[in-house]
ChimeraX commands (.cxc) that place a marker at each C-alpha (Angstrom):
marker #1 position 49.45,-23.46,23.43 radius 0.5
marker #1 position 49.83,-25.69,20.51 radius 0.5
marker #1 position 47.30,-26.36,17.49 radius 0.5
marker #1 position 46.69,-28.51,14.35 radius 0.5
marker #1 position 44.21,-28.86,11.84 radius 0.5
marker #1 position 42.73,-32.18,10.57 radius 0.5
marker #1 position 39.97,-34.05,9.30 radius 0.5
marker #1 position 37.63,-36.69,11.42 radius 0.5
marker #1 position 37.57,-39.86,9.74 radius 0.5
marker #1 position 35.26,-41.53,12.00 radius 0.5
marker #1 position 35.14,-43.71,15.20 radius 0.5
marker #1 position 36.71,-47.08,16.06 radius 0.5
marker #1 position 37.90,-48.87,19.22 radius 0.5
marker #1 position 41.16,-49.96,20.27 radius 0.5
marker #1 position 42.25,-52.35,23.19 radius 0.5
marker #1 position 44.96,-52.05,25.85 radius 0.5
marker #1 position 47.51,-54.95,26.72 radius 0.5
marker #1 position 45.22,-55.52,29.91 radius 0.5
marker #1 position 42.11,-55.94,27.72 radius 0.5
marker #1 position 40.59,-52.45,28.38 radius 0.5
marker #1 position 38.31,-51.39,25.38 radius 0.5
marker #1 position 38.83,-47.66,24.57 radius 0.5
marker #1 position 36.37,-45.80,21.97 radius 0.5
marker #1 position 38.36,-43.40,20.04 radius 0.5
marker #1 position 38.11,-41.06,17.17 radius 0.5
marker #1 position 40.45,-40.96,14.21 radius 0.5
marker #1 position 41.74,-37.72,13.12 radius 0.5
marker #1 position 43.80,-37.48,10.05 radius 0.5
marker #1 position 46.29,-34.42,10.06 radius 0.5
marker #1 position 48.60,-34.08,7.14 radius 0.5
marker #1 position 51.39,-31.49,8.03 radius 0.5
marker #1 position 50.09,-27.80,8.47 radius 0.5
marker #1 position 51.80,-24.96,6.90 radius 0.5
marker #1 position 52.59,-21.92,8.80 radius 0.5
marker #1 position 51.21,-18.96,6.74 radius 0.5
marker #1 position 51.75,-16.18,9.00 radius 0.5
marker #1 position 53.20,-15.12,12.57 radius 0.5
marker #1 position 51.09,-12.51,14.06 radius 0.5
marker #1 position 52.42,-10.12,16.69 radius 0.5
marker #1 position 51.30,-7.80,19.37 radius 0.5
marker #1 position 53.18,-5.00,17.66 radius 0.5
marker #1 position 51.81,-5.37,14.16 radius 0.5
marker #1 position 48.37,-7.04,14.74 radius 0.5
marker #1 position 47.48,-6.40,18.52 radius 0.5
marker #1 position 47.80,-10.04,19.46 radius 0.5
marker #1 position 49.92,-13.16,19.14 radius 0.5
marker #1 position 48.84,-16.14,16.99 radius 0.5
marker #1 position 50.26,-18.75,14.46 radius 0.5
marker #1 position 48.21,-18.93,11.15 radius 0.5
marker #1 position 48.02,-22.64,10.03 radius 0.5
marker #1 position 46.96,-23.77,6.61 radius 0.5
marker #1 position 45.73,-27.24,5.93 radius 0.5
marker #1 position 44.86,-29.28,2.80 radius 0.5
marker #1 position 45.64,-28.02,-0.75 radius 0.5
marker #1 position 42.97,-26.80,-3.04 radius 0.5
marker #1 position 43.07,-26.07,-6.94 radius 0.5
marker #1 position 44.45,-22.55,-7.69 radius 0.5
marker #1 position 41.41,-22.02,-10.11 radius 0.5
marker #1 position 39.27,-22.23,-6.77 radius 0.5
marker #1 position 41.46,-19.74,-4.94 radius 0.5
marker #1 position 41.29,-15.86,-5.10 radius 0.5
marker #1 position 44.09,-13.55,-6.03 radius 0.5
marker #1 position 44.46,-12.60,-2.52 radius 0.5
marker #1 position 44.68,-16.21,-1.12 radius 0.5
marker #1 position 47.16,-17.29,-3.69 radius 0.5
marker #1 position 49.58,-14.40,-2.90 radius 0.5
marker #1 position 49.13,-14.79,1.00 radius 0.5
marker #1 position 50.17,-18.59,0.62 radius 0.5
marker #1 position 52.92,-17.80,-1.85 radius 0.5
marker #1 position 54.66,-15.82,0.93 radius 0.5
marker #1 position 54.94,-19.01,2.99 radius 0.5
marker #1 position 56.25,-20.83,-0.28 radius 0.5
marker #1 position 53.24,-23.12,-0.72 radius 0.5
marker #1 position 49.97,-23.33,-2.77 radius 0.5
marker #1 position 46.45,-22.03,-1.56 radius 0.5
marker #1 position 44.94,-23.92,1.36 radius 0.5
marker #1 position 41.46,-25.20,1.88 radius 0.5
marker #1 position 41.31,-24.29,5.63 radius 0.5
marker #1 position 43.24,-21.47,7.35 radius 0.5
marker #1 position 42.88,-21.12,10.89 radius 0.5
marker #1 position 44.83,-19.37,13.69 radius 0.5
marker #1 position 46.17,-20.62,17.02 radius 0.5
marker #1 position 46.08,-17.83,19.66 radius 0.5
marker #1 position 48.82,-17.42,22.14 radius 0.5
marker #1 position 50.82,-20.13,20.55 radius 0.5
marker #1 position 53.94,-21.77,22.28 radius 0.5
marker #1 position 55.16,-23.24,19.04 radius 0.5
marker #1 position 58.84,-22.60,17.90 radius 0.5
marker #1 position 58.10,-22.21,14.15 radius 0.5
marker #1 position 58.65,-19.92,11.22 radius 0.5
marker #1 position 56.63,-18.87,8.07 radius 0.5
marker #1 position 56.79,-21.58,5.77 radius 0.5
marker #1 position 57.57,-24.43,8.33 radius 0.5
marker #1 position 55.41,-27.59,8.72 radius 0.5
marker #1 position 53.65,-28.76,11.65 radius 0.5
marker #1 position 52.63,-32.27,12.10 radius 0.5
marker #1 position 51.04,-34.75,14.62 radius 0.5
marker #1 position 54.26,-35.33,16.46 radius 0.5
marker #1 position 53.63,-32.13,18.34 radius 0.5
marker #1 position 51.24,-33.92,20.59 radius 0.5
marker #1 position 52.07,-37.05,22.58 radius 0.5
marker #1 position 50.12,-40.03,24.07 radius 0.5
marker #1 position 48.30,-39.15,27.32 radius 0.5
marker #1 position 48.32,-35.51,26.59 radius 0.5
marker #1 position 44.92,-33.61,27.16 radius 0.5
marker #1 position 43.44,-31.54,24.48 radius 0.5
marker #1 position 40.49,-29.63,23.34 radius 0.5
marker #1 position 38.84,-30.46,19.90 radius 0.5
marker #1 position 36.93,-27.89,17.96 radius 0.5
marker #1 position 34.51,-28.51,15.13 radius 0.5
marker #1 position 31.39,-27.67,13.71 radius 0.5
marker #1 position 28.44,-29.91,14.72 radius 0.5
marker #1 position 26.15,-31.94,12.57 radius 0.5
marker #1 position 23.14,-29.80,11.10 radius 0.5
marker #1 position 19.91,-30.88,12.01 radius 0.5
marker #1 position 17.84,-28.79,9.81 radius 0.5
marker #1 position 14.53,-27.24,10.93 radius 0.5
marker #1 position 13.44,-28.92,14.22 radius 0.5
marker #1 position 10.32,-28.42,16.46 radius 0.5
marker #1 position 10.59,-27.11,19.92 radius 0.5
marker #1 position 10.25,-30.73,21.42 radius 0.5
marker #1 position 13.52,-31.88,19.70 radius 0.5
marker #1 position 15.30,-28.32,19.81 radius 0.5
marker #1 position 14.51,-27.18,23.39 radius 0.5
marker #1 position 13.20,-30.42,25.13 radius 0.5
marker #1 position 9.71,-29.01,25.56 radius 0.5
marker #1 position 6.93,-31.12,26.95 radius 0.5
marker #1 position 4.32,-32.49,24.57 radius 0.5
marker #1 position 0.62,-31.52,24.77 radius 0.5
marker #1 position -2.12,-33.58,26.50 radius 0.5
marker #1 position -3.29,-36.74,24.73 radius 0.5
marker #1 position -6.61,-37.10,26.45 radius 0.5
marker #1 position -9.82,-38.55,24.70 radius 0.5
marker #1 position -11.06,-35.97,22.57 radius 0.5
marker #1 position -8.96,-33.02,23.98 radius 0.5
marker #1 position -6.60,-30.83,22.84 radius 0.5
marker #1 position -5.03,-31.70,19.38 radius 0.5
marker #1 position -2.04,-29.45,20.13 radius 0.5
marker #1 position 0.30,-32.38,20.93 radius 0.5
marker #1 position 3.70,-31.28,19.25 radius 0.5
marker #1 position 3.00,-27.34,18.83 radius 0.5
marker #1 position 4.63,-24.76,20.79 radius 0.5
marker #1 position 1.76,-23.78,23.03 radius 0.5
marker #1 position 1.81,-20.69,24.97 radius 0.5
marker #1 position 4.61,-18.28,24.71 radius 0.5
marker #1 position 3.82,-16.65,27.97 radius 0.5
marker #1 position 4.15,-12.95,26.78 radius 0.5
marker #1 position 1.93,-11.47,29.60 radius 0.5
marker #1 position -0.10,-9.43,26.88 radius 0.5
marker #1 position 3.01,-7.94,25.34 radius 0.5
marker #1 position 2.25,-9.62,21.95 radius 0.5
marker #1 position -1.22,-7.95,21.82 radius 0.5
marker #1 position 0.06,-4.59,22.70 radius 0.5
marker #1 position 3.37,-4.44,20.81 radius 0.5
marker #1 position 3.14,-7.49,18.26 radius 0.5
marker #1 position 6.64,-8.78,19.58 radius 0.5
marker #1 position 8.12,-11.97,21.24 radius 0.5
marker #1 position 10.47,-11.77,24.22 radius 0.5
marker #1 position 14.12,-12.57,23.36 radius 0.5
marker #1 position 15.30,-16.10,24.20 radius 0.5
marker #1 position 11.86,-17.72,23.82 radius 0.5
marker #1 position 12.20,-21.36,23.07 radius 0.5
marker #1 position 10.85,-21.89,19.57 radius 0.5
marker #1 position 11.07,-23.99,16.57 radius 0.5
marker #1 position 13.99,-23.25,14.20 radius 0.5
marker #1 position 17.31,-24.32,12.74 radius 0.5
marker #1 position 19.14,-27.09,14.83 radius 0.5
marker #1 position 23.04,-27.81,14.74 radius 0.5
marker #1 position 25.79,-26.64,12.57 radius 0.5
marker #1 position 27.49,-24.64,15.32 radius 0.5
marker #1 position 31.01,-24.19,16.30 radius 0.5
marker #1 position 31.43,-26.71,19.34 radius 0.5
marker #1 position 34.41,-27.35,21.66 radius 0.5
marker #1 position 35.01,-30.80,23.17 radius 0.5
marker #1 position 37.14,-30.28,26.17 radius 0.5
marker #1 position 39.68,-32.16,28.10 radius 0.5
marker #1 position 39.89,-35.20,25.71 radius 0.5
marker #1 position 42.94,-37.64,26.08 radius 0.5
marker #1 position 45.28,-38.56,23.21 radius 0.5
marker #1 position 45.77,-42.28,22.90 radius 0.5
marker #1 position 48.00,-42.73,19.98 radius 0.5
marker #1 position 50.03,-40.54,17.68 radius 0.5
marker #1 position 51.31,-41.97,14.24 radius 0.5
marker #1 position 53.55,-39.45,12.55 radius 0.5
marker #1 position 54.21,-41.98,9.70 radius 0.5
marker #1 position 50.52,-42.16,8.44 radius 0.5
marker #1 position 49.87,-38.65,9.85 radius 0.5
marker #1 position 46.76,-39.56,12.28 radius 0.5
marker #1 position 45.91,-39.21,16.04 radius 0.5
marker #1 position 43.62,-41.35,18.00 radius 0.5
marker #1 position 41.66,-39.39,20.58 radius 0.5
marker #1 position 39.35,-40.78,23.30 radius 0.5
marker #1 position 35.73,-40.25,22.88 radius 0.5
marker #1 position 33.73,-38.60,20.37 radius 0.5
marker #1 position 34.55,-35.11,18.77 radius 0.5
marker #1 position 32.21,-32.57,17.16 radius 0.5
marker #1 position 31.13,-32.95,13.39 radius 0.5
marker #1 position 30.47,-35.49,10.57 radius 0.5
marker #1 position 32.91,-37.67,9.01 radius 0.5
marker #1 position 35.43,-35.89,6.81 radius 0.5
marker #1 position 34.65,-32.77,8.92 radius 0.5
marker #1 position 37.29,-30.30,9.54 radius 0.5
marker #1 position 38.52,-30.02,13.22 radius 0.5
marker #1 position 41.25,-28.33,15.21 radius 0.5
marker #1 position 43.26,-29.97,18.02 radius 0.5
marker #1 position 44.68,-27.75,20.47 radius 0.5
marker #1 position 46.29,-27.82,24.09 radius 0.5
marker #1 position 43.39,-28.01,26.58 radius 0.5
marker #1 position 42.63,-24.68,28.37 radius 0.5
marker #1 position 41.19,-26.08,31.50 radius 0.5
marker #1 position 43.19,-29.31,31.98 radius 0.5
marker #1 position 43.89,-30.68,35.33 radius 0.5
marker #1 position 46.93,-32.60,33.91 radius 0.5
marker #1 position 47.92,-34.89,31.29 radius 0.5
marker #1 position 47.10,-38.78,31.77 radius 0.5
marker #1 position 49.53,-41.85,31.80 radius 0.5
marker #1 position 49.99,-43.30,28.42 radius 0.5
marker #1 position 48.30,-46.48,27.86 radius 0.5
marker #1 position 49.97,-49.47,26.00 radius 0.5
marker #1 position 47.87,-50.55,23.10 radius 0.5
marker #1 position 47.87,-54.17,21.75 radius 0.5
marker #1 position 50.14,-54.38,18.61 radius 0.5
marker #1 position 48.39,-56.52,16.03 radius 0.5
marker #1 position 51.28,-55.98,13.39 radius 0.5
marker #1 position 53.65,-58.50,15.44 radius 0.5
marker #1 position 50.93,-61.15,15.29 radius 0.5
marker #1 position 50.84,-60.90,11.25 radius 0.5
marker #1 position 54.65,-61.01,11.09 radius 0.5
marker #1 position 54.61,-64.20,13.16 radius 0.5
marker link #1:1,2 radius 0.2
marker link #1:2,3 radius 0.2
marker link #1:3,4 radius 0.2
marker link #1:4,5 radius 0.2
marker link #1:5,6 radius 0.2
marker link #1:6,7 radius 0.2
marker link #1:7,8 radius 0.2
marker link #1:8,9 radius 0.2
marker link #1:9,10 radius 0.2
marker link #1:10,11 radius 0.2
marker link #1:11,12 radius 0.2
marker link #1:12,13 radius 0.2
marker link #1:13,14 radius 0.2
marker link #1:14,15 radius 0.2
marker link #1:15,16 radius 0.2
marker link #1:16,17 radius 0.2
marker link #1:17,18 radius 0.2
marker link #1:18,19 radius 0.2
marker link #1:19,20 radius 0.2
marker link #1:20,21 radius 0.2
marker link #1:21,22 radius 0.2
marker link #1:22,23 radius 0.2
marker link #1:23,24 radius 0.2
marker link #1:24,25 radius 0.2
marker link #1:25,26 radius 0.2
marker link #1:26,27 radius 0.2
marker link #1:27,28 radius 0.2
marker link #1:28,29 radius 0.2
marker link #1:29,30 radius 0.2
marker link #1:30,31 radius 0.2
marker link #1:31,32 radius 0.2
marker link #1:32,33 radius 0.2
marker link #1:33,34 radius 0.2
marker link #1:34,35 radius 0.2
marker link #1:35,36 radius 0.2
marker link #1:36,37 radius 0.2
marker link #1:37,38 radius 0.2
marker link #1:38,39 radius 0.2
marker link #1:39,40 radius 0.2
marker link #1:40,41 radius 0.2
marker link #1:41,42 radius 0.2
marker link #1:42,43 radius 0.2
marker link #1:43,44 radius 0.2
marker link #1:44,45 radius 0.2
marker link #1:45,46 radius 0.2
marker link #1:46,47 radius 0.2
marker link #1:47,48 radius 0.2
marker link #1:48,49 radius 0.2
marker link #1:49,50 radius 0.2
marker link #1:50,51 radius 0.2
marker link #1:51,52 radius 0.2
marker link #1:52,53 radius 0.2
marker link #1:53,54 radius 0.2
marker link #1:54,55 radius 0.2
marker link #1:55,56 radius 0.2
marker link #1:56,57 radius 0.2
marker link #1:57,58 radius 0.2
marker link #1:58,59 radius 0.2
marker link #1:59,60 radius 0.2
marker link #1:60,61 radius 0.2
marker link #1:61,62 radius 0.2
marker link #1:62,63 radius 0.2
marker link #1:63,64 radius 0.2
marker link #1:64,65 radius 0.2
marker link #1:65,66 radius 0.2
marker link #1:66,67 radius 0.2
marker link #1:67,68 radius 0.2
marker link #1:68,69 radius 0.2
marker link #1:69,70 radius 0.2
marker link #1:70,71 radius 0.2
marker link #1:71,72 radius 0.2
marker link #1:72,73 radius 0.2
marker link #1:73,74 radius 0.2
marker link #1:74,75 radius 0.2
marker link #1:75,76 radius 0.2
marker link #1:76,77 radius 0.2
marker link #1:77,78 radius 0.2
marker link #1:78,79 radius 0.2
marker link #1:79,80 radius 0.2
marker link #1:80,81 radius 0.2
marker link #1:81,82 radius 0.2
marker link #1:82,83 radius 0.2
marker link #1:83,84 radius 0.2
marker link #1:84,85 radius 0.2
marker link #1:85,86 radius 0.2
marker link #1:86,87 radius 0.2
marker link #1:87,88 radius 0.2
marker link #1:88,89 radius 0.2
marker link #1:89,90 radius 0.2
marker link #1:90,91 radius 0.2
marker link #1:91,92 radius 0.2
marker link #1:92,93 radius 0.2
marker link #1:93,94 radius 0.2
marker link #1:94,95 radius 0.2
marker link #1:95,96 radius 0.2
marker link #1:96,97 radius 0.2
marker link #1:97,98 radius 0.2
marker link #1:98,99 radius 0.2
marker link #1:99,100 radius 0.2
marker link #1:100,101 radius 0.2
marker link #1:101,102 radius 0.2
marker link #1:102,103 radius 0.2
marker link #1:103,104 radius 0.2
marker link #1:104,105 radius 0.2
marker link #1:105,106 radius 0.2
marker link #1:106,107 radius 0.2
marker link #1:107,108 radius 0.2
marker link #1:108,109 radius 0.2
marker link #1:109,110 radius 0.2
marker link #1:110,111 radius 0.2
marker link #1:111,112 radius 0.2
marker link #1:112,113 radius 0.2
marker link #1:113,114 radius 0.2
marker link #1:114,115 radius 0.2
marker link #1:115,116 radius 0.2
marker link #1:116,117 radius 0.2
marker link #1:117,118 radius 0.2
marker link #1:118,119 radius 0.2
marker link #1:119,120 radius 0.2
marker link #1:120,121 radius 0.2
marker link #1:121,122 radius 0.2
marker link #1:122,123 radius 0.2
marker link #1:123,124 radius 0.2
marker link #1:124,125 radius 0.2
marker link #1:125,126 radius 0.2
marker link #1:126,127 radius 0.2
marker link #1:127,128 radius 0.2
marker link #1:128,129 radius 0.2
marker link #1:129,130 radius 0.2
marker link #1:130,131 radius 0.2
marker link #1:131,132 radius 0.2
marker link #1:132,133 radius 0.2
marker link #1:133,134 radius 0.2
marker link #1:134,135 radius 0.2
marker link #1:135,136 radius 0.2
marker link #1:136,137 radius 0.2
marker link #1:137,138 radius 0.2
marker link #1:138,139 radius 0.2
marker link #1:139,140 radius 0.2
marker link #1:140,141 radius 0.2
marker link #1:141,142 radius 0.2
marker link #1:142,143 radius 0.2
marker link #1:143,144 radius 0.2
marker link #1:144,145 radius 0.2
marker link #1:145,146 radius 0.2
marker link #1:146,147 radius 0.2
marker link #1:147,148 radius 0.2
marker link #1:148,149 radius 0.2
marker link #1:149,150 radius 0.2
marker link #1:150,151 radius 0.2
marker link #1:151,152 radius 0.2
marker link #1:152,153 radius 0.2
marker link #1:153,154 radius 0.2
marker link #1:154,155 radius 0.2
marker link #1:155,156 radius 0.2
marker link #1:156,157 radius 0.2
marker link #1:157,158 radius 0.2
marker link #1:158,159 radius 0.2
marker link #1:159,160 radius 0.2
marker link #1:160,161 radius 0.2
marker link #1:161,162 radius 0.2
marker link #1:162,163 radius 0.2
marker link #1:163,164 radius 0.2
marker link #1:164,165 radius 0.2
marker link #1:165,166 radius 0.2
marker link #1:166,167 radius 0.2
marker link #1:167,168 radius 0.2
marker link #1:168,169 radius 0.2
marker link #1:169,170 radius 0.2
marker link #1:170,171 radius 0.2
marker link #1:171,172 radius 0.2
marker link #1:172,173 radius 0.2
marker link #1:173,174 radius 0.2
marker link #1:174,175 radius 0.2
marker link #1:175,176 radius 0.2
marker link #1:176,177 radius 0.2
marker link #1:177,178 radius 0.2
marker link #1:178,179 radius 0.2
marker link #1:179,180 radius 0.2
marker link #1:180,181 radius 0.2
marker link #1:181,182 radius 0.2
marker link #1:182,183 radius 0.2
marker link #1:183,184 radius 0.2
marker link #1:184,185 radius 0.2
marker link #1:185,186 radius 0.2
marker link #1:186,187 radius 0.2
marker link #1:187,188 radius 0.2
marker link #1:188,189 radius 0.2
marker link #1:189,190 radius 0.2
marker link #1:190,191 radius 0.2
marker link #1:191,192 radius 0.2
marker link #1:192,193 radius 0.2
marker link #1:193,194 radius 0.2
marker link #1:194,195 radius 0.2
marker link #1:195,196 radius 0.2
marker link #1:196,197 radius 0.2
marker link #1:197,198 radius 0.2
marker link #1:198,199 radius 0.2
marker link #1:199,200 radius 0.2
marker link #1:200,201 radius 0.2
marker link #1:201,202 radius 0.2
marker link #1:202,203 radius 0.2
marker link #1:203,204 radius 0.2
marker link #1:204,205 radius 0.2
marker link #1:205,206 radius 0.2
marker link #1:206,207 radius 0.2
marker link #1:207,208 radius 0.2
marker link #1:208,209 radius 0.2
marker link #1:209,210 radius 0.2
marker link #1:210,211 radius 0.2
marker link #1:211,212 radius 0.2
marker link #1:212,213 radius 0.2
marker link #1:213,214 radius 0.2
marker link #1:214,215 radius 0.2
marker link #1:215,216 radius 0.2
marker link #1:216,217 radius 0.2
marker link #1:217,218 radius 0.2
marker link #1:218,219 radius 0.2
marker link #1:219,220 radius 0.2
marker link #1:220,221 radius 0.2
marker link #1:221,222 radius 0.2
marker link #1:222,223 radius 0.2
marker link #1:223,224 radius 0.2
marker link #1:224,225 radius 0.2
marker link #1:225,226 radius 0.2
marker link #1:226,227 radius 0.2
marker link #1:227,228 radius 0.2
marker link #1:228,229 radius 0.2
view
């Protein structure tokens, strides 16, 4: 399994030479630094620890500075692990977008957009109350909790009851997405479709766990040739 950390810049669209439009997400991924190699003998599992995006030293702890110094680099803003990594790297090496290829199937992990406090209609797709003439005013409230007398006896709600609350801001994995283009010179990847998170949100691209195989690479329209002409 391969992995890479980057930032979601936003969405756009590209065209193939036969005129097909493909919606893509642009992910900027400057070279990641290998901070640590974890092994089954010392840590109980195999993993490659990656660091992404420099951070000012005054904003890092002593432990973070010392840990990154072992890899010959400064403190990083994001540090994540790639479990069971099939990557021939050493501590201090850099990993770029060229580890992926067009047509490859990947998973993208990110933190979904936070929606704040939401009611049960938005959050749980519940039905609205009746809007009859002079009838119930309970249109968007939660309604019955169907506790069958438990509340009156014990004063509690059953676990799993659909209720209002905080929505979003969760770890989400978008599976089996296709890499459309890889640009090592500008350190970005184009991935078909949308990925979790807001613009400038941190994401991880990794080899798909449930892939049914890679796709054939597509040939995109090269507008740079037209500009030169």
